[in-house]
N, C-alpha and C positions, 0 to 999 in steps of 0.2 A: 179932592186933592188936585190942585192945579199944577201946571207945568213948572212954575217957578219953585214950587215946594220940592218937586222931585230933584231938580238940579240945584240943590242947595250947596253951600260951600263944602260941606263934609263929603258929599257924594262926588263932587268934581275932584276934590283932593284925592279921594280913594282911587278914582279912575286914573288920575294922572300917575299916582304912585304905582298902580298895577302896570300901567303902560311902560313906565320907566324901568320897573323891575323886570318885566318881560323882555324889553329891549336889551337891557344889560345882560340878561341870561342868554339871549340869542348871540350877542357879541362875544360873550365869554365862551359859549359853546363852540362858535366858529374859531376863536383863537385856540382853544384846547385842541380842536380837530387839526388845525393847520400846524401848530407846534408839535402835536403828537406825530403827525405824518413826517415832519422834518426830522424829529428825534429818532423815529423808527428807521427811517432811511439812513441816518448817520450811524446808528448802532449796527445795522446790517452791513454797511460798508466797512465800519471799523473792524467787525469780527472777521470779515473776509480778508481784509488787509493783514490782520494779525495772523491768520492762518497761512497766508502766502509767505509771510516773513518768518514763520516759525517752522523749524525742522521737525518738531515733535507732533505737529497737527497736520493731518492730511488735508489737501486743498478741498477734497470732496466733503469731508466732515465739516470743514469751515463753512462751506456754502450751505450745508444742511442746517447747522446751528444758527447761521445768519438768518435763514428763513424762519426758523422757530422763534428767534428773538423778535423778528419783525412782526409776525402775526400775534405774538403774546402782547407786545406793546400796543398794537392797534386794537386788540380786544379791550385792554384797560382804558384806552382813549375813548372808545365807543361807550363804555360804561360811564365814564366821567361826563361825556356829552349828554347822555340820557338823564343823568342826575340833575344837570343844569335845567333840563326841561321838566323837572318834577316827577320823572318816572321812578318809582321805588325799585331800586336794583335788586333788593331781596326777593320781592315778588316776581321780578323779571327772571331771576335765576331759577326760581321754582317753575315758572312757566316754560322756560327753555328746557328744563329737565323733563317736563311732561311732554314737550314737543320733540324731544330728541329722537324718540323711537320713530315717529312719523317722518321726520326729516331724514333719518337714516334710511328708511325704506325708499323715500323719494330720490335720495342721492346715492344709491348703491354703487353706481358706476364711479362717481367722484370719490367716494370713500375707498373703493377698490384701488384707485390711483394713489391715494394717500398711503394705503397699506403697502402697495408695491414700491412706493418711494422709500418707505422705511426699510423694506427688505433690500433694496438696492444700496442704500446707505450703509447698512450693517454688513452685508455679504460682499459688497463692493466688486461686482463683476467688471466694472470699469471705473476710471477716475477722470478728473478734469484733465483735458489735454490728450486723452487717448483717442486713437482713430478706431472706430467701431462700425459694425453693421448691426442695426437693431430694427426690428419691425419692418424690414425691407428697405431701410434707409441707411446710407453710409455717410459718415462725416466725423468731424472732430468734436469731442464733448466740450461744450462751452459752459454749461450750467446744469445743475441737478437740483430741482426743488421738490417739495412734497408732492406736487401734482404732475410735473412734466420733466422730461430730459430735453435739453436744447442742444442741437447739433449745428455745425457749420460745414457745408459741403466743400468739395475742392474748389468750386467756383464761387464760394463765399455766399451761398444761399443759406438762410436761417430756417431750420426745420425744428418744429416743436412736436415731440412725440409724447403722448400720455404714458405715464409710468406703467399703467396696467397693460398697455400694449407691449411695452418693453419686457416686463417680467414674465409675461405669458408666452413669449416667443424665444426662438433661438438667438443668442447673443454671440456675435463674433468679434473678439477684441484683437485687433492686429498689433496693438502696442504692448500687450501684456508681457510678452517674452522679449528678452534682450536681443535675440537675433532671429532672422527669418531666412528661409530658403527661397532662392530665386530660380525659377524653372524657365528654360528656353527650349525651343525646337528650331534647329537650323536645317534647312533643306539643301541638298546638293544634287547635281546631276548624276545619273547612273554611270556616266563615263568618267567621273572624277575619282581621284584616289581617296578612299574613305579614311585610311590611316593618316594621310597628310592633312585632310580637312579636320580631323579630330585634334591633331597636334596644333594646328593653327588656332582653333577655338580655345584649346587649353592655354596656350601661350598668351593669347590676347587677353583672356580673362584674368590670368595670373598677374598680368602687368598692372591691373587695377588694384591699388593698395587697399581699397575698401573691402575687397573680397577676402574672406578668412582663409588662412592656410589649412586650418583643420575645422571641420572635415574637409578633405581634399576635393578638388573639382571633379565632378563625375561627368563622363561623356560615354554615350552608348547609342548604337543604332536601335531606334525604337519602331521604325516602320519602313516597309517598302511600298511607297505610295505609287499612285498611277503615273506620276511624272517625276518623282524624286525619291531619294533616299533620305529619310528623316533622322537627324541626330539629336537626341535629347541631352541637354546639359543642365547640371544643377550645381549651384554655388550657394554659399552661406555668407551673410553680411549682417551688419547691425540693422535693426528694424527701421531706423530713421534713414538708412542709406538705400532702402529697397528700390525705390523708383529711380534714383540716380544711377545705381548699378544696372538696372534693367535697360534704361534708355541708352546709356553710354555703350553697353555691351552690344545692343542691336546695331548701333552705328559702327563701332570699332570692328566687329566681326565682319560686317559687310565690306568695309575697306580692306581688311586683311585678306578676305577671299579674293578681292579684285587684284591685289598685289601678287598673290600666289597662284593665280590662274584657276581658281575654283569658281565654278558658275553656280548661280542660284536659279534653278529652273522655274518655268512658269507652266501652267497647265496647257497641254497641247494634244492634238490628235494626229495620228499617222494614218494616211489613207493607203490601203493595200489594194492594188488592182490585180485581179486574177485574170490570166489569159485563158480563154477557152479554146 
């Protein structure tokens, strides 16, 4: 059998046909993957937008369902891509089923994050936009996925916390309740009039419209310090006004003390000389 016989017209035609078919399948697989990724992204964005515009759907649930839809579409896209390469999906599903147990053991940590994500979504200890402290990190909730919770700190740093670390630790939600108490400690000198100082503090804070009238402002002497008398003050305000009330009060009370001749002491020592 010579070389010319092997490369007869039928063999060449078959090779060309297989090459064309394989190339077409590769191109189709690439197109399916690209289009699928675009569609999955559009669907995720659409669900999030619908949740934001709907009063009946919580933003957190919208983000969760958007993630579910994205991963479901991507799974179907991958199956379609494999089919184009001639991989029998039925046998693939059976193989995946057999390998699920082994993969589950290898990915125990990852699966625990998914389980924690589901718990967070349904029990909802926090929602999008809440200011929280989780796993030792404080920030505003920007996104909640099956695997992670995304925070933005006060200086706009992006922090990604695995859901397993969130659910297994103490969660402090500063936005959960409609109002918060703001605590202050103002120090005055021992020679100052305590009653006058307390009235100045009360009147200054009462002038702030953000401070709630009920419960009333509390002021009381909390400590006799080494160099000062400490007056604890407590007011209530909306949670969103917390820091504004705090910073303005610190400034306004200092200025009111100055106008009324009340001094804010600083640590000092008195030398006592004994004559022998």
